[in-house]
N, C-alpha and C positions, 0 to 999 in steps of 0.2 A: 547323115547330114541333118535331116529334120529332127531326129531324136536329140542330137547334140544341141541344136538351137533351142529346142523345147526345154531341155534341161537348163540351159543358160537363162532363158526367159523366166523359168520357174525360180531359179536362184535369185535373179534380180528382183522379182516380185516379192520373194520372201525377205530379202534384204530391205526393200523399201518399206514393207509392213513393219518389220522389226525396228527400223529407224523411226518411223512415224510413232510407233508405240512408245519407244524410249523417249522421243521428243515430248509426247503428251505427258508421260510420267514426270520428266524433268520439269516441264512447265507447270504441272500441278504442284509439285513440291516447292518450286520457286514461288508460285502464287500463294500457297499456304504460308510459307515463311514470310513473304512480304505482307500478307494479311495480318499475321501475328505481330510483326514489327509495327505496322500501321495502328493496330488496336492498342498496342502498348504505348505508342506515342500519343494517341488520342486520350487514352486513360490517364497518362501523366499530364497532358495539357489541361484536362478538365478536372 
C-alpha cells in the first residue's frame, strides 16, 4: 500500500516537474519570438 502510494506520488512529482520545464521552455521560445517581432517592428518604425 505505502509502496504503491509512494510510486504514485513520485510519478505525479515527475509529471509536474516535466510540465513546469516544458512550460518554461515554451514561454522562453514565445518570449524570444515576441522579442524578435517587437525589435523588427521598432526597427521598421524608426
